[in-house]
C-alpha positions as a Markdown table, in Angstrom:
| # | Residue | x | y | z |
|---|---|---|---|---|
| 1 | Unk | 7.3 | -7.4 | -4.3 |
| 2 | Unk | 3.7 | -6.7 | -5.7 |
| 3 | Unk | 1.5 | -9.4 | -5.8 |
| 4 | Unk | 0.0 | -9.9 | -9.2 |
| 5 | Unk | -3.7 | -10.6 | -9.6 |
| 6 | Unk | -4.3 | -13.0 | -12.4 |
| 7 | Unk | -5.8 | -11.4 | -14.9 |
| 8 | Unk | -2.1 | -8.7 | -14.6 |
| 9 | Unk | -0.2 | -12.1 | -14.8 |
| 10 | Unk | -1.6 | -13.1 | -18.0 |
| 11 | Unk | -0.6 | -9.7 | -19.4 |
| 12 | Unk | 2.8 | -10.1 | -18.5 |
| 13 | Unk | 3.0 | -13.1 | -19.5 |
| 14 | Unk | 1.3 | -12.7 | -23.2 |
| 15 | Unk | 3.7 | -9.5 | -23.1 |
| 16 | Unk | 6.8 | -11.7 | -22.5 |
| 17 | Unk | 5.7 | -14.2 | -25.0 |
| 18 | Unk | 5.3 | -11.2 | -27.3 |
| 19 | Unk | 8.5 | -9.7 | -26.6 |
| 20 | Unk | 7.3 | -7.3 | -24.3 |
| 21 | Unk | 5.6 | -5.8 | -27.5 |
| 22 | Unk | 2.1 | -4.4 | -26.8 |
| 23 | Unk | 1.4 | -4.1 | -30.1 |
| 24 | Unk | 2.2 | -7.9 | -30.8 |
| 25 | Unk | -0.1 | -8.8 | -27.6 |
| 26 | Unk | -2.9 | -6.8 | -29.4 |
| 27 | Unk | -2.5 | -8.4 | -32.7 |
| 28 | Unk | -1.7 | -12.1 | -31.7 |
| 29 | Unk | -2.6 | -14.7 | -34.0 |
| 30 | Unk | -2.8 | -17.5 | -31.3 |
| 31 | Unk | -7.0 | -17.2 | -30.9 |
| 32 | Unk | -8.3 | -21.3 | -30.4 |
| 33 | Unk | -11.6 | -20.0 | -32.3 |
| 34 | Unk | -9.4 | -18.9 | -35.4 |
| 35 | Unk | -7.4 | -22.1 | -35.3 |
| 36 | Unk | -10.2 | -24.5 | -35.0 |
| 37 | Unk | -11.7 | -22.9 | -37.9 |
| 38 | Unk | -8.7 | -23.5 | -40.1 |
| 39 | Unk | -8.8 | -27.1 | -38.8 |
| 40 | Unk | -12.0 | -27.2 | -40.3 |
| 41 | Unk | -11.1 | -25.8 | -43.3 |
| 42 | Unk | -8.5 | -28.6 | -43.6 |
| 43 | Unk | -5.4 | -26.7 | -42.1 |
| 44 | Unk | -3.5 | -29.8 | -40.6 |
| 45 | Unk | -2.1 | -28.2 | -37.2 |
| 46 | Unk | -1.6 | -29.7 | -34.0 |
| 47 | Unk | -1.4 | -26.4 | -32.3 |
| 48 | Unk | -4.8 | -25.8 | -30.3 |
| 49 | Unk | -4.2 | -21.9 | -29.9 |
| 50 | Unk | -3.7 | -20.1 | -26.4 |
| 51 | Unk | -6.2 | -20.4 | -23.9 |
| 52 | Unk | -5.0 | -17.2 | -22.7 |
| 53 | Unk | -5.4 | -15.7 | -25.7 |
| 54 | Unk | -9.1 | -13.9 | -24.1 |
| 55 | Unk | -7.7 | -12.5 | -21.4 |
| 56 | Unk | -4.4 | -11.1 | -23.0 |
| 57 | Unk | -5.4 | -7.8 | -23.1 |
| 58 | Unk | -5.6 | -7.1 | -19.1 |
| 59 | Unk | -9.4 | -8.2 | -19.1 |
| 60 | Unk | -11.9 | -10.9 | -18.0 |
| 61 | Unk | -14.4 | -11.7 | -20.8 |
| 62 | Unk | -16.6 | -13.7 | -18.3 |
| 63 | Unk | -17.6 | -9.9 | -16.5 |
| 64 | Unk | -20.1 | -7.8 | -18.0 |
| 65 | Unk | -20.0 | -4.5 | -18.2 |
| 66 | Unk | -17.1 | -3.7 | -16.8 |
| 67 | Unk | -16.5 | -1.7 | -13.3 |
| 68 | Unk | -19.6 | 0.6 | -13.3 |
| 69 | Unk | -21.2 | 1.5 | -10.6 |
| 70 | Unk | -24.4 | -0.1 | -9.8 |
| 71 | Unk | -27.6 | 2.4 | -10.7 |
| 72 | Unk | -29.9 | 2.9 | -7.9 |
| 73 | Unk | -33.1 | 4.5 | -8.7 |
| 74 | Unk | -31.9 | 8.1 | -7.4 |
| 75 | Unk | -28.1 | 7.9 | -9.5 |
| 76 | Unk | -30.0 | 10.1 | -11.8 |
| 77 | Unk | -30.4 | 12.6 | -9.6 |
| 78 | Unk | -28.8 | 15.9 | -8.3 |
| 79 | Unk | -28.8 | 15.8 | -4.2 |
| 80 | Unk | -30.1 | 19.3 | -3.9 |
| 81 | Unk | -33.1 | 18.0 | -5.9 |
| 82 | Unk | -33.9 | 15.5 | -4.0 |
| 83 | Unk | -33.2 | 17.8 | -1.0 |
| 84 | Unk | -35.4 | 20.2 | -2.5 |
| 85 | Unk | -38.6 | 17.5 | -3.1 |
| 86 | Unk | -38.3 | 16.4 | 0.2 |
| 87 | Unk | -39.2 | 20.1 | 1.9 |
| 88 | Unk | -42.3 | 20.7 | -0.8 |
| 89 | Unk | -43.4 | 17.0 | 0.1 |
| 90 | Unk | -43.2 | 17.9 | 3.9 |
| 91 | Unk | -44.0 | 21.9 | 3.3 |
| 92 | Unk | -41.2 | 23.1 | 5.6 |
| 93 | Unk | -39.2 | 26.1 | 3.5 |
| 94 | Unk | -35.7 | 25.6 | 4.5 |
């Protein structure tokens, strides 16, 4: 059996909670921030919302920028152009 990452386990939990419907997971109404706002407006409920709400789409909101590669000083250059640049500065032709 495959080992689940925490984020994938949360995603599976959300799918199970919403009857295995991806559309229902996307439109989940258990946002704790919305429920707190409703309570401030006089809605009398004991429900606190789902603490996993922010993770329901299979992403960790604490991670900034996703899985982008780190930018290096020469990341935008073509490798051939750096070779050509080195040859030009060294005075060699090939």
